N, C-alpha and C positions, 0 to 999 in steps of 0.2 A: 508550403508551411508558412504560417504567419506568426510573428512574435507578438505576444499579447502581454500587457501588464494589467494586473488587477490588485485590489487592496484587500488585505485581511487584517482586521483590527488595527487599521492605520499604517500597516506595513506593506510596501509594494512587493508583490510576488510576480515571478516571471513564468510564462507559459508558452507552449507551442500549440497552435491551432492548425490542424490538418484537415481541411475540407475535402470530402470525397469528390471525385470527378464523376461519380455515378448518380443518376436520378432514381435508382432502383427503389429506394424507400422514401423518396421525397413526396410530401403531401402539400396541400395549399398552405400549411403552416410551417413548412420547412422540413429539414432532415433530422433524423435522430443523431444524438451525439454521445460518445463515451468519454467520461472524465477519468483520468488516470493519474495516480500519485504513486511514488515508488515505496519500497520497503524500508527497513531500518537503515538510516544513513545514506539512502540512495538519492540520486539526482535524476533529472528528467533525461539526461543524456547517457544513462547507465541501464541499458537493456530494454527500456520501454518501447523504443521504436520497432523492435522485433515483433511486438504485438500490435502497436498502433498503426503501423503502415499497412499490414494485412487487413486490419479493421476498415481502414479508409478505402482500400481497394475493393472490399466487400460491399461498400455502400454506406458506411457509417462515418460521420465526422468524428474526429478524436481531438481531445484537449488534454495535453500533458503538462503538469505544472511542477515547479520546485516549491517545497515548503519554505516558509520563512527561515532564514539563516543558513539555507543550503543553496548550492549552485549559483544561479544568477538572480535569486531573490535577495531582497534586503533582510535585515534582521540581525540583532546582536543579543547575546554572544553568538558567534558563528558556530556552526556544527552542533547546535543544541537540539536533541531529539526530545520533544515534549509531546506526548500523545494527545494532551488536551489542545495544545496549539495546532497540531497537525489536523485534528478533527475540525477545528475552526477554519483552517485553510481549505479543507474540502468544501465546507459550506460556502466559503467566499468564492471558490472556483465555480460552484454550481450557480451562484448568483451571476457571475460574469458570463457563463455560458448561456444562461437564460436571456441575457441581453443581446446576444449575437443575432444579427438580422436574419441569417439563413437557417437557424436552428429551431426545431420544433420543441418548445419548452416543456411540452407534455411527453416527450420521448427522450428522457435523459437517463443514461445508465451509469453506474459507478463500477470501476474496475480497481481492484487492489490486490497486492501480493505481499505475503509475509506480514510485516507489521501493518502495512496499509490494508491487507486483507481483513484485518480486524477493524480498522478505521471505517471501511466502507459499510460494514454491518451496523456500526453505531450510527453513522450519518444517515443511512437509509431508515433506521428506526426513528430518527429524529425528524426526518423530512418525508412525510407520506406521499409527496408528489413524485418521488423517484420511481422510475418505471421498472428498473431491473438492477441486479447486483451480481457481479462476478467476483468471487473471493477465492483466490488461488493460493495454495499452501499457507493458509492464514494462521496468524498468531492470535488466538482468541481468548487466551487465559494466561495472564502473567504468573499466577501462582503455579499453574501446571508447568510453565516454562522453567521456573526455579527448581521444581522437583526434577525436571529433566536434566538441568545443569548439574544438579547434585549427582545424578546417575553417571554422567559421562565425565564430569570434571572434579567431582568430590567437593567436600566442604571448603577446601582451600580456594577453589575457583570462586565460590561465593564470597568468602571473607575478603579476598583480594579486591574483588569488584566493589564491595561495600566500602572498604578502606579508601579506594580511589574516589568513590562517590562522595564520601564525607569530606575529603580534602578539597574537592571541587566546590562543594556547597559552602565550606568555610571561606574559600577564596572569593566566592560570589558575594557572600555577606559582607566581606571586607572591601568590596569594590575592586578586587584584583582580577588579573587576567585569568580566564578559565583554565582549569586543569583538564587536559584531554588524554584519552586512551585510544588505542586503535579500535576501529569498528570490527575488523576481522583480522585474525592472526592464527598462528599455529597452536595446536592443542597444548594446554598448560600455560599459555601466556595470559596477560591481563586483558586481552581483547574482549569486546562484548560478544562476539561470535567466534568460537575457537574449536568448532567441531572438525574432525578429519576431512581434509579436502576443501573446506570452506574458503580459505584464503585464496587459493589458486582460482577457484570458480568465481568468486566475487570479483577479483581483480581482472579476470578475463573479460568481464562485461563493462568495466569501468570506463566512463567517458571523461573528457578533458576537464570537466569542472569537479569531478569527484575527488574527495580527499579522505584518506583512511584515518580519520580521527573523529572523535565525538566527545562532547562534554561529559565527563565521568559522572555528573550528578544524575544522569538518566538511569544509572544502575540502581538508584534508590527508589525509583518510581515504577519500574517495570512490573512489579507485582500488583500494583494498583490498576494497571491497564487490563481490564477484563471485559472485552466486548461480549463475551458469552452472556453477561447479565442483561444485554439489550436484545438478545436474539428473538425473544418472544414477540417483540414489538415490530419485527420486520414483516410487512404485509405484501411486498412486491415479490415477483419471481426472483429466485436466488439460485445461483450455480456455485457450489462449493467443491473445489478440487483438492483432494488430500493425498499426500504421499504417505503410505503406510510405514515407510522407513525414515520419515522425516526426523532428523536429530535436532532441528532448530525450533520448529513450530510443532508442538505436541499434536499428533494426529487425533488422539481420542477427544481432546478438547474441541477440535474442529468438527468432528462428527457430532458431538453433543450439541454444538451451536447450530449446525444445520438442522438437526432433528427438533430443536426448540422453535425454529422460525414458524411463523403463522401462515405465510403465503405458500405458493407453489415452490417446492424445493427439489433441485437436482443435486444429488450427492454422488460424486464420482471419486474413485480411489484407484491409486496406481502404486505398483511396487517399487517406489523410487524415493530418493532422499531429497532434501530441500532444494539444492542447487541444480538438480536434474531437470527442474521445471523450465529452465531458461535456455536450453540449447538442444540440438540434436533431434532425434526422431520423437522423443517424448514431447518436446516443445511443439513440434508440428502437430502431433495428435491432440494435445491440450488446446492449441489454438483453433484447430478445426472444430472441436467441441464447443469452444466459446463462440465462434462465429455462428454455428448452428443454433445455439441458445439465443443469441442476440437476434437472429433472423426470425425466430419463432415469437419472441416477445415484443419486438420493436417494429415489425414489418407493417403493422396496421396502425393508423393514427388513432389516438385515444380521444374520447369525448372531452370537451373542455370542462 
């Protein structure tokens, strides 16, 4: 594992680059590489290595990064989830990977989960040179997510989140310290994710740089994050893995996004909830399917 620094909009971001020790998919131009960013409020040391290390053993380089203001990356205010900024960080990570000496710049895949499962769809739509996308339990429609929150948390859940968001926005306009709320918490709390079992599951993955707090202003922009509107522009092979019982990322929106994509699409569905994707036998199954997908679409060098 190599520590890599790259710049996104003038801000230094931190990444881990894990070169494979295998030459299985190596060509004269180098090896394929998978670029990975975490979901809502996540850091590179929170669960991603459980996927990245098997990818590297299977013959793919991997590149895991922290978004600006999270983990070991710079950026202020800290813990600010901005979907626009995070998409920009993905683009900057792609540019950094394309400059690595042993990477085949024509065989770069994007991997995303939850919030970043939506990001990778948008970024692939914007960058036609991306070779493949894996979108796992993706959040593809913020409006659908609000509807789902209404179902499990009621109107009070939404109004509390908006109130915290407005407080944080006011503080930012006055140049004051950010107002933060928990990323994950018990049902009925002011946390951004408060579905049953979410707190225990998220915290079980947490790495040393992860903090259970986020700038509350993000509650005001979630509805505007709608990767589904970019789906038709995705031309590369796309694997979308959906949990039919997902209480965090609406499964119907993920299905619709997959069906709208213009390239070759594999849509797989499992009878599981959002956090079941990250551990146990389901994680093993999902990972095997991801590796098979990558082997099929990245094994042969593409023409320049």
